[in-house]
DODOKE-85188 format. One record per atom (N, C-alpha, C): z, y, x. Coordinates in steps of 0.02 Angstrom, whole numbers, plus 50000, padded with zeros to 5 digits. Example, Ala and Ser with C-alpha at 12.3 -4.5 7.8 and 13.67 -1.06 7.14 Angstrom:
<recs>
503904971650660503904977550615503904983550660503544988850642503574994750684503945000250645
</recs>
This chain:
<recs>
469254566546622468744561446634468224564246682468114560646737467674563346788467504557946839466984559446879466874555546940467394557846991467764553047019468304554747064468234550747129468594552747180468624548947242469174543647235469264539647287469784534547287470444537047315470474543347336471064545847371471714544747331471724547047270472324546347229472444539147210471894535447194471964528347177472314524547232472064525447294472324521647350473034523947369473174530347362473834532947378474364529547333474184528347271474654525147224474694517647237474134514647256474114507347264474414504947330474364509047382474584506947449475324505047448475464498947468476144496247469476474495547401476064495647348476334494847280476164487947251475884483547291475724476747271475224476347214474754481047212474174480247168473574483347203472984481547180472374484047210471904486447156471414490347177470904492947132470304488247134470064486347076469464482247073468844486447086468424484147132467784487447146467244482547125466904484247070466434479647038465714482047049465294477547072464594479247083464214479747018463784484847013463404485946952462654486046967462274483546918461544483246925461164485746863461494485746805461154487946744461664490446693461404492446635461834495446583462364490546557462154484446543462624479646513463204478046560463064477446624463604476146672464084482046674463824488046677464254493946677464684494246614464364493146556464734493446493465294488346491465144482146511465654477046510466244478646554466104481246614466644482946661467074488646634466764494046612467154499946592467544498546527467264494546483467634492846422468274488946438468224484346487468814480746508469324485346541469084489646585469544494246620469894498946571469524501146520469834505546470470384501846432470244495746411470744491846374471364490346417471244489146481471804487446526472124493646556471834499546543472084505946571472144505546647471594503146677471594501946749471144506846785471334509146845470874513046886470264508846905469704512246919469074508546924468614511446976468314506847015467774508547061467154504647040466604508147030465964505047018465544505947081465274500547107464924501247171464204498647167463794501747208463074500747207462844498247275462534492447276462294489447338461574491447352461324489247409460614490447425460164487247374460344481147353459944477747303459944481247236460514484047217460554487747154460144494147157460174497547215459774503647222459034502147215458824496647244458114494747241457924492547171458364488947137458204486147071458214491547017458754495447014458844499946957458694507246973458664509047037458554515847062459194519947053459394523547106460024527247105460084532147048459544535647029459594540646976459814537546911459554531646895459744528246833460474526146836460684523346893461374520946899461874526646894461724532246927462184537946923462254540346851461704540846815461734543246746462074538246700461994531746714462344526746674463104527146685463304528346746464014529146761464284535546728463894540946731464104547046697464174545946622463714542046593463754540446522464374536346507464554531746552465154527746543465784532046542465794537146584466364541746586466424545446520465864547846495465864551446430466084546746375465844540546375465984535846322466704533546322466994532446381467664529446385468224534446400468044540146429468564544846450468914542846514468644537846550468944535546612468754540046671469194540346720469014542946785468744537046825468154537846854467824532346889467594534646958467704530547008467424531747074466754528247079466234531847099465574528947110465464528147185465394521847206465424520147277464784516847301464554518947359463994515547393464264509647432464014503747418464234497647452463754495947509464024494947568463634492947627463044497647642463184504047649462674508647673462494506947745461864506147759461674503547825461604508847879461534515147860461464520347911461664527147882461654532147925461864538847905461424541447848460774540347851460314543247802460454541047732460594534547722460714532147654461394534747629461874535147675462524537947655462454545347635462084549147674461964556147659461624556947591461124552747578460754553247515461224551947456461654546947463462104545347408462624550947398462864553847452463314559647446462954565147408462344566647428461954571947396461784570347324461744563947307461574561847238462174561747192462774562847218463354563247174463854557547180463734552847226464234547547237464874550847264465444548047245466084550847267466404546947324466084541347342466324537247397465724533547427465714532947493465174529147525465464524547578465124518947587465304514347641464764514447693464944515847754464484515047810464664508447844464194503847844464314497247874463974496847942464354498647993464104498248061464354492148098464574487048060464894481348091464424477148134463774477948124463304474248167463244477148236463504483248246463444486748310464064485448353464004486448419464604486348462465104491648439465724490848458466264495048434466114502448443465914504648503465814511748515465254514648472464724510648461464174513048419464394513348346464784508548324465054508548257465494514748247465894516348296466314522348293465884528648288465364529048328464934534948328464604536048261464304530748234463944531248170464434532948114465014529548114465504530648061465764537848063465894540448123466144547348130465634552248104464994550948115464464555348090464474555548013464554549647983464574549347910465204552647883465774551347916466404554247894466374561947895466094564647949466054572047954465644574947897465074571847882464644574447828464964573547760465224567547747465514566047682466124570447668466564570947716467164574947706467004582347693466484584847726466264591647713466034592647641465864587147607465624587447538466114584347489466734583347511467254580947466467204573547448466854569647490466744562547477467124558447527467404552747505467794548447550467334542947579467574539947634467164535147671467554528747685467214523147673467454516547692467014514047749467304510547797466914507547851467124500347858466764496647901466914489647911466974488147986467464483948002467564481748071467664474148069467254470648107467214463448100466624461848054466404455648054465814453748014465994448047967465824449047903465924443747854465314439347851465414432847850464864428147841464614428447769464024425547757463774425047689463204429847675462994429847612462404433747592462584437947531462434444447534462504448847477461954454047482461444453447439460874457947441460594458247512460614464047544460304464747610460774462647667461384460747651461874458947702461854451347713461634449147772461584442047787461874440747856462424437047858462744435247921462914427847919462654423947967462824416847967463514415847998463804410047984464494408748004464594409348080464084407648118464154407948191464234415048216463964419848179463994426848200464544430748165464914427548121465474430948088466054431548137466384437248138466944438348183467514441748145468124439548157468694442548124468854449348157469164453648119469354460248143469914459648194469834463248250470354463448302470844469048284471474467648275471954472748252471964479048296471974478248362471994484048407471364488248400470794485048390470174488748380470184492548314470504489648263470554492948199470944499548206471484499348244471884505348255471484510648293471124508548344470704513248382470154516048338469844511848298469294513848255469504519248205470074518148173470314522848123470494529548156470814529248214471024535348248470424539548269469884536248291469314539848318468814542148264468824538848206468334540548154468614544748097469264544148083469554547548026469334544547960469124538247961468874535047901469444534347850469274534447785469774534347732470034527347715469614522347723469814515447710469414510847755469674504747766469354500347814469294493247785468674490847784468544483947764468664479447824469064474247814469254469847869468994462747856468854459247910468624452347907469204447747925469444443947875469994439247887469834432247860469194431147843468994424447821468614424147756468584429747719468174429847659467434430347679466994429147631466274429647645465904431347581465304433947588464904435747530464584429547499464424430047434464054424747401464504419747366464184414247342464544409247302464794403347344464604403047408464804397447450465224399947508465854401447494466274404847542466624400047591466754393947569467104389147611466774382247603466694378747659466444371947657467014366847649467604368747672468184364347666468744368047630469344367347657469924370547627469894378147638469974382147585469964389347593470504391747640470334396747681470814399247730470704406747741471234410547736471224417547755471754418647808471604422847857472054424147913472544429747894473074427847859473554432847835473954435847893474084432047945474444434848002474054440548034473394439648038472954444948064472984451048018472954449847952472994455247904473654459047911474204455447917474854458747925474874463047988474584460548042474584464248104474164470648099473594470048066473174476048055473554481148014473854478947960474224483547916474804486847952475134482947996475704485748033475474491248082474884490448110474624495348158474344501648124474074500848064473794506648027474064506547955474724507547948475044506747883474824511747830474554517447851474344522447803473604521947784473254516947812472544516147797472444510647745472164512347687472014507247637471514502247665471644495847656471204490547679470794487947620470204485347637469724483047586469544475747600469514471847547469334464847552468654463847520468144462647562467474461047537467434453547524466914451647487466804444447475467394441147442467694444547392468334442147364468254438847295467654437047275467574433347213467874426347220468154423947165468484417347166468024411647146467434413347120466934408247101467274402847059467544404947003467944400646961467544394546938467854388646945467514382446930467254382146858467614385046813467414385146743466714388046734466574393346771465924396746763465374393346803465554390546860465064386446897464854380546854465344377046825465194371246783464774373246723464914378946694464544381146635463814382646654463724385946710463034387146733462664380546743462984375846777462654369546790462534365446727462994365946679462924362346616462294364546579462134370946584461564373646548460954374846594460874370346642460254370346681460294373446750460874376146769460934379146835460974373946890460874376046952460914371547009461304374947065461964375247056462394378347107462984373747122462834367647145463364362847160463764364947222464404363647220464824364847279465024372047291464864376447244465064383447253465824384047254466084388147300466804388847308466974395847332467474398847300467664405647318468364406047345468634412147344469314413447370469814412147314470264407447322470764406247270471124412647251471254413547187471534419847164472224421147193472604415847207473264416947236473214419847306472664418547341472564421547407472424429047402472054430947350471944438147339472604441547325473024438547284473674441347268474094442247332474054437547377474424438047440474154443747483473494444347486473194449647527473394456547503473454457247438473634463747408474334466047430474744461347451475424463047473475424466047544474854465947577474834468047648474294473247661474304478447619473884484247632473204484247599473004478747567472344478547534472384482447468472004487847464472014492247405471374491747364470854488747392470204488247358469954481147367469774477947311469524471147311468834471147280468344469047319467644469047297467474462647258467174463547200467004457747157466294458647131465864453847148465174453947126464954447047100465034441947142464804435247123465114432847058465754434147047466074431946985465754435146924465534441346930465184444546875464514441246862464154439746915463504436546908463564429646875464074425846896464174419246867464344419646792464794424246775464994424846704464404426846661464014431546685463434433946647462904428546641462744425346697462214420346697462404414246656463034412146660463254406346620463164407746546463324413746525463264415346454462534415846432462114418646474461394419146457461094412146454461264407846503461004400946502461224397346439461854398046422462094394846361461714397146300461624403746296461284406546237460574403946231460214403746286459524401446285459474394146262459944390046285459934382946265460104382146191460594385846168460824385046099460404388846048460024393746071459604397746025458894398546053458534393146060457864393446090457364397546049457534398945987457074402745944457124410245956457654412545988457764419745996457394422546057457114428446049456784431846105456954439246108457444441346068457684448246069458194448946125458054452946177458534453546233459234455446212459294459146157459964461246135460384455246115460054449946092460404444046067460774440446124460474440346184460804436846240461144441646288460924447846292461264452646336461924455046306461974455046240462614456846208463164452046226463074445446216463584440646239463704440846314463164442046352463244442546425463694448446443463614453946409464044459846419464774458146404464884454446350465564452346332465854447746386465434443546416465664439146470465894443146531465524448446546465724452946600466394456046584466474458446524467104461546503467684456746510467584450546488468114445646493468304444146565467804443546609467944442146679468324447946711468124454046698468454459846729469174460446703469264459346638469944459646611470384454446644470114448446654470494443146687470684445246758470224448146795470364450246863470904455646865470854460446821471334465946820472034463246804472084458946755472734456446733473054451546783472644446946809472924441246844472844441346919472404445646945472254445547017472424452247049472284457647015472374464347044473034467647027473324465846971473894469546945474484465046928474584459846968475124455146954475814458546956475864464046993476504467446999476684471446937476174472946896476294476946837476394484346852476244486546913476364493546933475754497946926475174495246909474554499046907474604504746855
</recs>
């Protein structure tokens, strides 16, 4: 049981028709729900920390909570920085004990993205840490990441090959139509699988990452709205599309919004049904169970349909 990198996880998953769930964490209950599900499902696990999580909970607390989860469950867990915006934050997370970092230079021109990513790769690899980068821009909103649809661009396969060759990055997040947040599609959901296949064919040994991959399940949207929420029209990536992406080099699937919906729906329900309660344990306990249920569902039905995990 230890903090581990994704190297062995991805080596096993690549071309094996399953992916590793990368779940965003913000507090103790979310971490507990995720790791309890992963332990029951005997699944490899990535816990990732965004800019918003670092600001809300502080990195020192999150690192220690993940270390406690390892002691409690006996799991090997990768602790990953999600969407690191520059070299300094990536360096800090490496120094703080993270075993994987993402440098997101996708807002920069290709050559500048290559330069920044290579700088992070050199430092991280010297410290035994793996690096994820991003090429192309995903639309939507996730904490500090905000890209409108007009500025979203799909990953160019030939640029992906050049990028990996020049940076030595360990995994690559690609833009094929997913987006951050709860409103991923205005019409019929669409992912560019032909583009994904071409990228995978050009860099077959590079694990690919799918950001913005929550499915925004209608059941949980409806439950939130039933108990006072106002999130009409929310729509995510159909789970069958995630299953298809996993067949073409995707080894890591990022899930955040689905966790938020499951947790919030349960807290809203509890408040409506138990207006007399004010003990946080009374509503955070069921919320933790909702997280566990969502993660178990993802592992069984979306990430590990092949049964090879």
